[in-house]
Structures are given as structure tokens and as C-alpha cells.
C-alpha positions in Angstrom: 28.5 -11.3 0.8 27.7 -10.9 -2.5 24.4 -9.1 -3.2 20.8 -11.4 -4.5 18.0 -10.1 -4.7 15.1 -10.0 -2.5 11.8 -12.7 -3.4 8.3 -11.4 -2.5 8.0 -14.3 -0.1 5.0 -14.4 1.4 4.9 -14.4 5.8 2.3 -14.4 8.0 -0.4 -12.0 8.5 -1.5 -12.0 11.9 -5.1 -10.3 11.5 -7.8 -8.8 13.9 -9.9 -11.8 15.4 -8.1 -14.7 13.5 -4.5 -15.8 12.1 -4.2 -15.7 7.9 -2.0 -16.0 5.5 -1.3 -14.2 2.5 -1.3 -15.7 -0.9 1.7 -17.2 -1.6 3.6 -18.4 -4.5 2.8 -20.8 -6.9 3.5 -24.2 -4.2 7.0 -25.8 -5.4 5.8 -29.2 -4.8 2.6 -31.3 -2.7 -0.2 -29.9 -0.6 0.6 -26.9 1.7 1.8 -27.3 4.9 -0.1 -23.9 6.7 -1.4 -25.5 10.3 -0.7 -29.3 9.0 0.8 -31.6 11.4 3.0 -34.3 9.5 3.4 -37.6 10.8 6.3 -38.4 9.3 8.1 -35.4 10.7 10.3 -36.6 14.0 11.8 -34.1 16.8 15.1 -33.9 15.1 13.9 -32.6 11.8 10.9 -30.6 13.5 12.9 -27.3 13.9 13.8 -27.4 10.3 10.7 -28.5 8.6 8.8 -25.7 10.9 11.3 -23.4 9.1 11.2 -24.6 5.3 7.1 -24.0 5.3 6.8 -21.0 7.6 9.0 -19.1 5.1 7.3 -20.5 2.0 10.5 -22.5 1.5 8.7 -25.3 1.1 5.3 -27.8 1.2 4.4 -31.1 2.5 4.2 -33.4 0.0 0.2 -33.6 1.3 -0.9 -32.3 4.2 0.0 -34.9 6.6 3.3 -35.9 5.2 6.4 -34.1 4.3 8.3 -36.9 3.1 11.1 -36.5 5.5 13.0 -40.1 3.6 11.7 -39.1 0.1 14.6 -38.5 -1.6 15.3 -34.8 -3.3 15.8 -33.9 -6.7 18.1 -31.9 -8.3 15.7 -29.5 -9.5 13.2 -29.0 -6.4 16.7 -28.6 -4.3 17.7 -26.1 -6.3 13.7 -24.3 -6.5 14.4 -24.6 -2.4 18.2 -23.3 -2.2 17.4 -20.1 -4.5 14.2 -19.3 -2.4 16.2 -19.7 0.9 18.5 -17.2 -0.7 15.7 -14.8 -1.3 16.2 -14.7 -5.2 13.2 -13.4 -7.3 11.3 -16.2 -9.5 10.2 -13.1 -11.7 13.4 -12.0 -12.1 15.3 -11.7 -15.8 18.5 -14.7 -15.7 20.8 -15.4 -18.4 19.2 -18.7 -20.0 21.2 -21.7 -18.5 21.3 -23.7 -21.5 19.5 -26.8 -19.9 17.0 -28.9 -22.0 15.4 -31.1 -19.4 14.2 -28.1 -16.6 10.3 -27.8 -16.0 9.0 -24.8 -16.2 8.8 -24.6 -12.6 12.1 -24.9 -11.8 13.8 -23.0 -15.0 14.5 -19.4 -12.9 15.8 -21.3 -9.5 18.6 -23.1 -11.9 19.2 -20.0 -14.3 19.4 -17.8 -11.6 22.4 -20.7 -9.5 23.5 -20.9 -12.6 24.1 -17.7 -13.7 25.6 -17.3 -10.3 28.5 -20.4 -10.7 26.2 -22.0 -7.5 25.6 -24.7 -10.0 25.9 -26.8 -12.6 24.8 -29.3 -15.4 25.6 -33.3 -15.8 26.5 -32.5 -19.0 26.3 -29.7 -21.7 22.7 -29.1 -22.1 21.5 -31.7 -18.7 20.9 -30.8 -15.8 19.4 -33.7 -14.7 16.4 -32.5 -13.2 14.7 -35.3 -11.9 18.0 -37.1 -11.0 18.1 -37.4 -7.1 21.4 -34.5 -5.5 24.0 -36.7 -3.5 26.0 -35.9 -0.6 29.2 -34.4 -2.0 26.5 -32.6 -4.8 24.9 -30.7 -1.8 27.9 -30.2 0.1 29.4 -28.0 -3.3 26.2 -26.0 -3.5 25.9 -24.9 -0.2 29.3 -24.2 0.4 28.8 -21.9 -2.9 25.1 -20.7 -2.3 26.4 -19.1 1.0 29.3 -18.4 0.2 31.6 -20.0 3.1 35.1 -19.7 3.7 37.1 -22.7 2.0 40.5 -23.9 2.5 41.3 -24.9 -0.9 44.8 -26.4 0.4 42.2 -29.4 1.6 42.8 -32.1 -0.7 41.2 -35.4 1.7 39.4 -36.0 4.4 38.6 -38.1 7.3 35.9 -39.7 5.1 37.7 -42.3 2.7 34.9 -42.0 0.2 35.2 -38.6 -0.4 37.6 -37.5 -3.2 39.7 -34.7 -4.1 37.0 -32.9 -6.3 34.9 -32.8 -3.0 37.4 -32.6 -0.5 37.0 -29.2 0.2 33.5 -28.8 -0.1 32.5 -31.7 2.8 36.1 -29.9 5.2 33.5 -26.6 5.3 30.1 -27.9 6.0 31.3 -30.0 8.6 33.7 -27.9 10.0 31.1 -25.2 10.1 28.7 -27.6 12.5 26.6 -27.9 9.0 26.7 -31.4 8.0 28.2 -35.0 9.4 29.6 -38.0 7.8 27.0 -40.8 8.3 29.9 -42.5 10.3 33.4 -41.4 11.3 34.9 -42.5 8.2 32.0 -42.3 6.3 30.6 -39.1 4.3 27.8 -41.2 2.0 28.7 -39.3 -1.1 27.1 -41.0 -3.2 24.0 -41.6 -1.4 20.7 -39.5 -2.4 20.5 -36.4 0.3 16.5 -36.8 1.6 14.0 -33.7 2.1 14.2 -34.3 6.3 18.5 -34.0 5.5 18.2 -31.0 3.3 15.6 -29.2 5.6 18.6 -29.9 7.9 20.7 -28.9 5.7 19.0 -25.1 4.9 17.9 -24.5 8.8 21.5 -25.2 10.2 22.6 -23.0 6.9 19.9 -19.6 8.0 21.0 -20.2 11.9 25.1 -20.0 10.9 24.7 -17.1 8.3 22.9 -14.6 10.8 19.3 -14.4 12.3 16.4 -13.1 9.9 14.6 -10.2 12.2 10.9 -10.5 11.6 8.9 -6.8 11.9 4.9 -6.2 12.0 3.6 -2.6 11.4 0.3 -1.5 11.9 -0.6 2.0 9.6 -4.0 4.0 8.7 -4.1 7.2 6.5 -6.2 9.5 5.5 -8.6 8.8 8.3 -10.3 12.2 7.6 -11.9 13.0 11.3 -14.0 9.5 10.4 -14.6 8.6 14.0 -17.5 6.8 14.4 -15.5 3.8 14.8 -12.8 4.3 15.9 -14.4 1.6 18.8 -13.9 -1.5 16.1 -10.9 0.0 14.8 -9.5 -0.4 18.7 -10.6 -3.3 18.7 -8.5 -4.8 15.5 -5.3 -2.8 16.9 -5.4 -4.2 20.4 -6.7 -8.0 18.2 -3.0 -7.4 16.4 -0.9 -6.4 19.4 -2.3 -9.4 21.2 -0.7 -11.7 18.3 2.7 -9.3 18.0 2.8 -7.1 21.1 6.1 -5.4 19.3 4.2 -4.3 16.3 4.4 -0.7 15.1 0.9 1.6 14.5 2.0 4.4 12.6 -0.2 6.8 11.2 0.6 8.5 7.2 -1.3 11.5 7.4 -4.8 13.4 6.5 -5.6 13.4 9.8 -7.5 17.0 9.7 -10.8 17.6 7.7 -13.6 15.8 6.2 -16.3 15.0 9.0 -18.1 17.2 11.4 -16.1 16.0 13.6 -12.9 17.6 12.3 -15.5 21.0 12.1 -16.5 20.5 15.6 -13.2 19.9 17.7 -10.3 20.9 15.1 -8.7 17.1 15.5 -8.8 16.6 19.1 -11.7 13.8 19.0 -9.3 12.3 16.4 -6.0 12.6 18.9 -8.0 10.9 21.9 -8.3 7.9 20.0 -4.7 8.1 18.9 -3.4 8.5 22.4 -5.6 5.9 23.7 -4.6 3.3 21.1 -0.4 4.4 21.5 0.4 5.2 17.7 4.6 5.4 17.1 4.4 7.5 15.2 3.0 10.2 12.2 3.9 12.8 9.7 1.6 15.0 8.0 -0.8 15.6 5.2 -1.5 18.1 3.4 -4.7 18.8 5.3 -3.2 19.0 8.2 -2.6 23.0 6.9 -6.0 23.4 5.8 -6.5 26.0 9.0 -3.0 27.4 9.1 -1.1 26.0 11.8 -2.1 26.9 15.3 -4.8 23.7 14.8 -1.8 21.4 14.6 0.4 22.6 16.9 -2.6 22.5 19.1 -2.3 19.0 17.8 1.3 18.4 18.0 1.2 19.5 21.7 -1.2 17.4 23.1 -0.5 14.2 21.6 1.2 11.2 22.9 3.6 10.1 20.6 6.4 11.7 17.9 5.8 13.4 14.5 8.2 13.0 11.8 8.6 15.4 8.9 12.3 14.9 7.4 10.9 17.7 4.5 8.7 20.1 6.3 10.5 23.1 7.5 8.3 24.8 10.7 11.2 27.4 11.0 9.3 30.5 9.9 6.2 29.5 11.2 5.4 30.6 15.1 3.0 28.4 16.3 5.2 24.9 15.3 9.1 26.1 15.4 9.2 24.8 19.3 7.8 22.2 18.2 10.7 20.9 16.1 14.3 19.4 16.5 16.2 18.7 13.8 17.9 15.7 13.0 17.2 12.0 14.0 16.4 11.0 17.0 16.6 7.4 19.1 15.0 8.6 22.1 12.1 10.8 20.6 10.0 12.7 22.7 6.0 13.1 22.7 4.0 15.8 21.1 8.3 16.6 18.9 8.2 16.4 14.8 11.9 15.1 14.2 13.3 14.4 10.8 13.5 11.0 11.7 13.6 8.4 14.2 15.2 5.3 15.1 12.9 2.7 17.1 14.7 -0.3 19.0 12.0 -3.4 18.4 13.0 -6.6 20.1 16.6 -5.5 19.9 17.5 -4.0 16.2 16.8 -0.6 15.5 14.3 0.7 12.9 14.6 3.8 11.5 11.6 6.0 10.7 11.3 9.5 8.4 8.1 11.7 7.1 7.9 12.9 3.8 4.8 15.8 3.1 3.5 16.5 -0.8 5.1 20.2 -1.6 1.8 20.2 -3.2 0.2 22.0 0.1 1.2 25.0 -0.9 -0.9 25.1 -3.7 -3.5 23.0 -2.2 -3.4 23.8 1.7 -2.9 27.3 3.8 0.9 26.5 5.1 1.7 30.2 5.8 5.3 30.7 6.2 6.1 26.7 6.3 8.0 25.9 4.1 8.3 21.8 1.7 12.1 21.5 0.8 12.5 18.8 -2.2 10.9 15.4 -0.9 13.7 13.3 -2.9 17.2 15.5 -1.4 15.5 14.7 1.9 15.5 11.2 1.6 18.9 10.4 0.5 20.1 12.9 3.0 18.3 11.5 6.4 19.0 7.3 4.6 22.7 8.2 4.6 22.1 10.0 8.7 20.4 6.5 9.7 23.1 4.3 8.0 25.9 6.0 8.8 24.3 5.7 12.6 24.1 1.7 12.0 20.5 1.5 11.0 19.8 -0.2 7.9 15.7 -1.5 8.2 14.2 2.2 6.7 11.1 3.1 6.9 9.5 6.6 5.3 5.9 7.6 6.3 4.6 9.2 3.4 1.5 11.7 2.2 2.9 12.1 -1.2 0.6 9.6 -2.9 0.8 6.4 -4.6 1.8 7.1 -8.0 0.6 10.6 -7.9 0.5 13.3 -10.2 1.6 16.0 -8.5 5.3 16.0 -8.8 6.0 13.2 -5.7 5.0 9.9 -5.2 6.5 6.6 -3.7 7.0 4.8 -6.9 9.5 7.8 -7.8 10.6 7.3 -4.4 11.0 4.3 -4.2 13.1 4.0 -7.4 14.9 7.3 -7.0 16.1 6.7 -3.4 18.0 3.5 -2.5 17.8 2.3 1.0 14.7 2.5 2.0 12.6 -0.8 2.7 8.9 0.5 3.5 6.8 3.2 2.1 3.7 3.4 4.6 1.7 5.9 1.9 -1.1 8.1 1.8 -2.4 11.4 0.6 -4.0 9.2 -2.9 -6.5 7.0 -1.2 -5.3 3.8 -2.5 -6.6 0.8 -1.6 -3.8 -1.3 -1.9 -4.7 -4.8 -0.9 -1.4 -6.3 -1.0 1.8 -4.6 -0.6 3.4 -3.5 -3.9 7.0 -4.9 -4.2 9.4 -2.5 -5.7 12.4 -3.8 -6.9 13.8 -1.3 -10.1 17.1 -1.1 -7.3 19.8 -3.4 -5.7 17.1 -3.7 -2.9 13.4 -4.2 -2.6 11.0 -1.8 -1.3 7.9 -2.4 -0.2 5.2 0.1 -0.3 1.8 -0.2 0.8 -1.4 2.4 1.5 -4.7 1.4 3.5 -7.6 3.8 1.8 -8.9 6.3 3.5 -11.4 7.1 6.3 -11.1 4.8 9.0 -12.5 1.5 6.4 -9.3 0.1 6.9 -6.4 -1.3 9.1 -3.1 -2.0 7.1 -1.2 -4.9 8.2 2.6 -5.5 7.0 4.5 -8.5 7.5 8.3 -7.8 7.0 11.4 -9.7 7.1 15.0 -9.0 6.9 17.8 -10.9 6.5 21.4 -9.6 8.9 21.5 -7.0 6.5 18.7 -5.6 6.3 17.6 -6.4 3.4 13.9 -7.2 2.6 13.6 -10.7 1.5 9.9 -11.6 2.8 6.3 -9.1 3.1 3.4 -9.3 3.9 0.1 -7.8 4.2 -3.4 -7.3 4.3 -6.2 -4.5 4.9 -8.4 -5.4 7.7 -12.0 -4.0 7.1 -12.9 -2.2 10.2 -16.8 -2.2 9.6 -17.1 -5.7 8.3 -20.4 -7.4 8.7 -21.3 -10.9 9.5 -24.1 -13.1 7.6 -26.6 -11.3 10.1 -25.4 -7.6 9.5 -23.4 -7.4 13.3 -20.2 -6.6 12.7 -17.1 -8.9 13.0 -15.0 -6.4 15.1 -17.3 -5.8 18.5 -16.7 -2.3 19.5 -14.0 -1.4 22.6 -16.0 -0.3 25.7 -13.6 2.6 26.5 -13.5 4.0 22.6 -17.5 4.0 22.6 -18.2 5.2 26.0 -16.0 7.9 25.1 -17.3 8.5 21.5 -20.6 8.3 23.3 -20.6 10.9 25.9 -17.7 13.6 24.8 -18.0 13.6 21.0 -20.7 13.0 19.2 -23.4 15.1 20.8 -22.7 18.0 20.0 -21.6 15.9 16.5 -25.3 15.5 16.2 -27.0 18.6 16.7 -24.3 19.8 14.5 -25.9 18.5 11.4 -28.9 20.4 11.8 -26.9 23.5 11.0 -28.4 25.4 7.4 -25.8 25.9 5.3 -27.8 26.9 2.3 -31.4 27.9 0.6 -32.3 26.5 -2.9 -35.8 28.5 -4.2 -36.2 25.1 -6.1 -36.3 21.6 -5.1 -33.3 19.9 -6.0 -33.5 16.7 -8.3 -31.3 13.8 -7.2 -33.3 11.3 -7.8 -31.4 7.6 -8.5 -33.5 7.1 -11.5 -32.7 10.7 -13.4 -29.3 10.6 -11.6 -28.2 8.6 -13.5 -30.6 8.8 -16.9 -29.9 12.9 -17.5 -28.7 16.0 -16.4 -30.6 17.1 -13.7 -30.6 20.4 -11.9 -28.6 18.8 -8.8 -26.1 17.4 -10.7 -25.2 20.6 -12.3 -25.1 22.5 -9.0 -22.2 20.0 -7.5 -20.6 20.0 -10.2 -20.4 24.1 -10.8 -19.0 23.8 -7.2 -16.5 21.1 -7.8 -15.4 23.2 -11.1 -15.2 26.4 -8.7 -12.7 24.2 -6.4 -11.0 23.3 -8.8 -10.1 26.3 -10.8 -8.9 27.7 -7.3 -6.0 25.1 -7.5 -5.4 25.1 -11.0 -6.6 28.0 -12.7 -6.9 25.8 -16.2 -9.6 23.6 -15.3 -12.5 23.8 -17.3 -14.7 20.9 -16.8 -16.2 18.7 -13.9 -17.8 15.9 -13.7 -19.9 13.5 -11.2 -20.6 10.3 -11.5 -24.8 10.1 -10.9 -24.0 6.5 -8.6 -22.3 9.5 -6.2 -25.4 11.4 -5.5 -27.4 9.8 -3.6 -31.2 11.9 -2.7 -33.3 14.9 -3.7 -33.4 18.0 -1.3 -36.5 20.1 -0.8 -36.7 23.4 -2.2 -36.0 25.7 0.9 -33.3 25.9 3.5 -30.4 23.1 3.1 -29.1 21.7 6.3 -26.0 19.7 6.9 -27.9 16.7 7.7 -28.7 16.7 3.4 -25.7 17.6 2.3 -24.2 14.3 3.8 -27.5 12.9 2.9 -26.6 13.7 -0.6 -22.9 13.3 -0.7 -22.7 9.9 2.0 -19.3 8.5 0.3 -16.9 11.4 1.2 -15.7 11.1 -2.1 -12.2 13.1 -3.5 -11.3 15.7 -5.8 -9.2 14.8 -8.6 -7.8 16.7 -11.3 -7.1 14.9 -14.8 -5.2 16.6 -17.2 -6.8 14.2 -20.6 -7.3 14.7 -23.6 -10.1 15.5 -26.0 -10.5 12.6 -27.4 -10.3 11.1 -23.6 -12.8 12.9 -22.7 -15.4 12.1 -25.5 -14.7 8.7 -25.2 -15.6 9.0 -21.9 -18.3 10.4 -23.0 -19.6 7.6 -24.6 -18.9 5.6 -21.5 -21.0 7.3 -19.7 -24.7 7.6 -21.7 -23.7 3.2 -23.1 -26.7 2.4 -21.4 -28.8 5.4 -22.2 -31.9 5.1 -21.7 -31.3 2.7 -19.0 -29.6 4.0 -15.4 -26.0 3.9 -14.7 -24.3 4.8 -12.2 -21.5 5.9 -14.0 -23.8 8.8 -15.8 -21.7 11.7 -16.0 -23.2 14.6 -14.8 -21.7 17.8 -15.8 -20.2 21.6 -16.0 -18.2 23.1 -18.2 -19.0 21.4 -20.9 -22.8 20.3 -23.5 -23.0 17.5 -25.1 -25.1 15.9 -26.9 -26.4 11.7 -27.8 -28.4 9.6 -29.8 -29.5 6.8 -27.8 -31.4 5.0 -30.7 -27.4 4.4 -32.1 -25.3 1.3 -31.1 -23.0 2.1 -27.4 -20.0 3.5 -28.7 -21.2 5.6 -31.5 -23.8 7.8 -29.6 -22.0 11.2 -28.9 -22.9 13.5 -31.5 -21.7 16.9 -30.7 -19.6 18.4 -27.3 -18.9 21.9 -26.5 -16.8 23.0 -23.9 -16.7 26.5 -21.7 -13.7 28.4 -22.5 -13.6 32.7 -21.6 -15.4 33.6 -25.1 -18.0 30.8 -25.1 -18.4 27.6 -26.2 -15.8 26.2 -28.5 -16.2 22.6 -30.1 -14.5 19.4 -28.5 -10.6 18.8 -29.8 -10.0 15.6 -30.3 -5.4 16.8 -30.2 -6.3 19.4 -27.5 -5.2 19.0 -23.7 -7.9 19.9 -20.9 -7.7 19.9 -17.0 -11.1 18.1 -16.0 -12.2 18.3 -12.8 -13.5 15.3 -10.7 -13.4 12.7 -7.9 -10.8 10.3 -7.8 -13.0 6.8 -7.6 -13.9 7.7 -11.2 -10.7 9.0 -11.5 -9.2 6.2 -11.2 -11.7 3.9 -13.1 -14.3 3.7 -11.3 -17.5 2.5 -13.0 -15.4 1.2 -15.8 -13.3 4.2 -16.7 -11.0 3.2 -17.8 -9.3 6.1 -20.6 -9.3 7.5 -16.7 -7.4 5.3 -15.4 -4.5 5.4 -18.0 -4.3 8.9 -17.2 -3.8 8.0 -13.3 -1.2 5.0 -14.0 0.1 8.0 -16.5 1.0 10.4 -13.8 -1.5 13.0 -15.6 -3.8 12.6 -12.7 -3.1 15.3 -9.3 -4.9 14.3 -6.0 -5.6 18.1 -3.6 -8.0 15.7 -1.6 -11.0 18.1 -0.8 -14.3 16.4 0.2 -17.1 16.9 -2.0 -19.7 17.2 -0.1 -17.2 19.8 1.7 -16.8 21.6 -1.7 -20.6 21.6 -2.0 -21.0 23.4 1.2 -18.7 26.4 0.7 -20.5 26.6 -3.0 -23.9 26.5 -1.2 -22.2 29.1 1.8 -21.1 31.8 -1.1 -23.9 31.4 -2.4 -26.8 31.3 -0.2 -29.7 31.6 -2.3 -29.6 29.0 -4.9 -32.2 28.1 -7.6 -30.0 25.5 -10.6 -32.3 24.6 -13.7 -31.5 22.1 -16.5 -29.5 23.4 -18.9 -29.3 21.4 -22.1 -26.2 20.6 -21.2 -26.6 16.9 -21.6 -29.4 15.7 -24.4 -30.7 12.9 -25.8 -31.5 13.9 -29.6 -33.3 11.0 -29.8 -36.3 11.7 -27.6 
């Protein structure tokens, strides 16, 4: 069968507590059939209408009326047929040259005409609003679904079917797709009713092979945030209640980020992962932060397998015994495979894993090697296909469009055969799946943000060849609240008991740990960190810059949004609890490669509301700047100097600088569009170190600090 470009057709996504419909394509006609009870659909048409409406091929004319006995126009028939075939409404199709096709149907008519499936009534005229006849229906269906035609047929048993239409009518009748109105009368020139058309498309769908629906739940970058584990367990159970065969996958970075990891080294997270029954996990860079011994212990006790096609543990004494090269159709718990085959409802689904090669520079993997992710992906996809697997999931920890050299967008474009990418590393909150259509077949990309804030859900519809022909996804907010402040998701009793009795007491005690000492009070007052330089802002940005330099020696500047500093710290001992109160969001480190002009624009944005408060006001390290708050916004910055080894030098608009910040700001948060642009262009890498951990490390390395305001930021108007 000819390859058809897939349509991002939205499917029903069942989420915690309720069934919701993802945003659909603009309706072809009338009101949506979602949840409707049509009064004019008899038993004869019920299955066909249900199929068309559930797949968003068409809707009802109204909420209660499908229009079974209403004639379908040629343009509406074209739209429904093109949608059923999975053609892309956003595709670039050659104009068929018809002047009477309404805008809503131009894509469908052009696409079908380009494929030689339909033609106009005469040059330049499609006759969009005329009813389609049964003869025309026969020809359209035969060509669209590439049914085998006996060219020798010149007549049929129907006296009203001429030579022109005989072979098409005969093909449909012989395949049991349509019948005549009587044994001798086909009704060749009769208009086709919407009910008849629904039956036609439904019968063609059944004849051409059953489609396959797959549901995936996914998490990534949870970073030991298990405070809400009991609500997450509830969310997973509710999705499974609606979709019992749903897969549950994790894209890495379970390790590092909260005191639960510091205390339990991933074992607390693992108990909850085992409890809910993950199907597979791949490794994030932070899984290697403490070498490979804690990771080996994690793997050994896991009640699920791991997939990793580009991570080679051969030279690692701790993990090499757990790794089996190649693909397994019977994967064992606590074992690492290049890929695995999971059978879902009789269909084989391939799953393989990838980890960013940046891990060598931003973590501590020791002798673990990281192979080229594109080469290994191509090899693994080919191995799956050799075993007859045509539905393939890449479980990745390389970032959505991370600038570190490997990312999901590039993977989807460069490697043919991957149907779904479940990603991590960049902490992106993809509220809806991203459809990459560069290759012969589309690839769906999803990612569920960070810190167990969301459970990702994805429904994918495959045709019989394993091509994605429909998809819909949603993020379930684990900590969503009702109007009265109660959580929407209730705690799972078993999980809540495990957390409260087994893990939380030790963490609460650890918060009392002293991590440093300050000879002065550290000013993190809201009114100050959002309007001027403070000594706490200086200390935090200094810690950020020092960490960035260990990753990229060319880092010279650090920027911290004032809105990310939430409290002051008194003079004297500094506890972990105080550090976590100052930095409660767990923002991650990002390293940007940006121009001096972009830095200058960012500083202008930082002070645009001065002397008023702004959460986007930047605390800085590695530079000083002056501004005049009396001047118009956008014209306030007067001087900017960057600290180099030889001393401070004027900022050059043309020069590129390596700048550290947090991922929230780097992705354009607080209105920093210049940073967002750099992120979109792949000029931002995300090593992922958490802000409070970097600050704690800095305090531990400098146990008696006394930071001062140093005129890094000066308003010359005051």
C-alpha cells in the first residue's frame, strides 16, 4: 500500500478521575459527537457512527442528530475520506486548481487529487456542494484504499451501472463493502447519505486491517521528590482502571534532588516504583552522580527491567553483570538491555533507551562509555524491525531540544522508524505531544516536566503497518487542588503509610543539619531581591557560577531571578531547612551561549519596572552594571562590565559569553524572550544540577561566609 502521511488525529485520553477529550482538529461540520446520543442513528449504523466520531473523522450535525439520512456533499466526503486515510491537514499539497472548494476542505481535495484519487466535474470545478453519487463513492473508495481491481470487468449484475463505473462497483461488492439497492439496481446516480458514507468508511477500515491503540504513562526527572508519592500512586491506578494495558515508563533522573535521595540513595523512590509496577526505565545523567555503586544497588532491587542502547557498562565492575546486550522479548527484572519487546494485546512493542553523552562531563560515570546516540538508535530500530516489531518507543534522557549535542528533536528527524519518544533531561512541560513529521512517518514526542509534578499520559493509534495515525496526550497534575484547598487526587493509603512510617522521619531530622555559617544576615527579603542587589543574591549567583565553571571553564557570568529567592537567613549557623526555604522550587542549572547584545537586552528587561518590584529582577555574578531608573524602559542600562581573569572589561555586544542561570529563566521565564530564543536555537545546555544543592555545596566548601553588597548593580538615579 502506498505510504500516507499521518494526521495528528486526536484520540480519547483517560486521566485520573475522569475521561477527557484532548483538543481536536477543527470540526468538519456541526456539533461534536463526543458523549452525544444521536436520536437518528439506528442499530444498522451504530458501530460505524461510533467509529467515525470516536476517531474524530466527523461529528454530528447537532448534539443529538447525526444526519444519517442527509446527503453528504462532495467536499465533506473528501474531508472525511482524507481524515480516515490519515492525511495531514497541514501538509503541503499541490493545488488541484478548483475554484469552488471552501477553505475548510482545500487541504483534503488537494491531497486526494494529488494522489489521483479524485477529480473535478470539469476543469476548475470540483462541484463541492453537490451530493456525491454512489458511482462516485465506489470509485473514490477503490482508489483511496488501493483495492485490487479486475480491469476486465465491463458490466455488473446491476442494470444501472455503466462501463465507466463497472469495475469500481464490482470491486466494492465483491469485497462485501457495499450492496446494491436491489439485486439488479445499484442506485448509481443516487446521492449518498451520511449513514451510508459512515458504513462505507467503517467497512473499509475493517477490511484494511485493524488499528492498534496503545496507552503510555510516563515520568521523568523526578529527582527524589516523593513527598506526593501517595497521590501519584492514585493517579497511576486510576489510569490503569480505565486502560489496564497501559505501559508505565520512566525516562531517567530518579536520583539526586531532595533529602530523600541524600538519605536513601534512590531506594525510597524505588520502593514506590516497584509498588506501582513500572514496565521500563532508562538512565539519566544524575543516576551516575555518586559513581555506579548506588545505581547498581538500585538496579539489583528493581522489579522492572532497564533499557539503554548507548550506555556501555562493560568496563564497570558494579553494573556489567547486570547488562545483557541486544534485545530481549522476555526481559527480566533488575537487568539492563539494549532494548526490550513488550507484548500488549497481542501486539509487539519495542522499547529502547538513550542517555545523554554529556553525562561524562556533568556526572561521575567512571569507566562507563556512551556511544553515539544516532548510530545506536539506527542499529536498534533495525534490530527491532528484523524481529517483526513495527511499533517502537525510544525512552530517552537527552533533552527535548537541549543544546548539549544530542536531543529528541534531532533524534526524531534523523532516525526513521521511531514512533514515540518519551523524553527527559530538559525538564520540558510538553502540555500536548509534539508531532515531528520530517521523515516518512511521524514521531510523537512527550515529556512530563519534573519533580513528580505530573504523570504524563499518551494515547497512540497505529495502523496495521505500525504507522502512527492518531495521538493525544495530557499531563495529569499530581498536586492539583480543589477550590476548597483539598487535593483532587487522594492519597493511596498503602503508599501514604510507607512514606510516613518508613522514610519521612529521617528526612525531617536531616533538615536540622548545619551546612554552613554566615557572619552576617543574608538578605532575601522579597522587596529587596526584586529591586536591588543583595548579599544573598550575590552568594547564590557566586555558587551558581562556581558550579558552572566545573562544567564549562569558559563560564563567566551567572544570573538568578529575584523571584526564585524566597527568604532571608539569619546570622550564624545555616541549616538545610533554611536553604530549602530560600530555594523551594528546585530549579536546575542551565548554561547559555549568548551574545553581549542579548545580555544587555536581558539587563534592560531586568530593570524595566525599577524601582518597582519584579520577580524577573536579576541578581548577578561575574559582571557589574549601572542603570538609570528615571529613563524610559529599554533605555535604562548605562554601563556593563564583565569580570575576566585580567579584571573587569566592558561588555561587547558582538562577543559570545557563557552564562549560567536556571532552566526557568533560560527557557524564557519572566519574559526573557532573548534567552528563550537561545534555547530554541540549541544554545543552552542543561547539566541539571539543582539550585539548593549547588548552594549547599558552596556553603560547605566555604563554611564561614560574610557576603556584602558590592555595587554589582547600581541605579545612578538614586
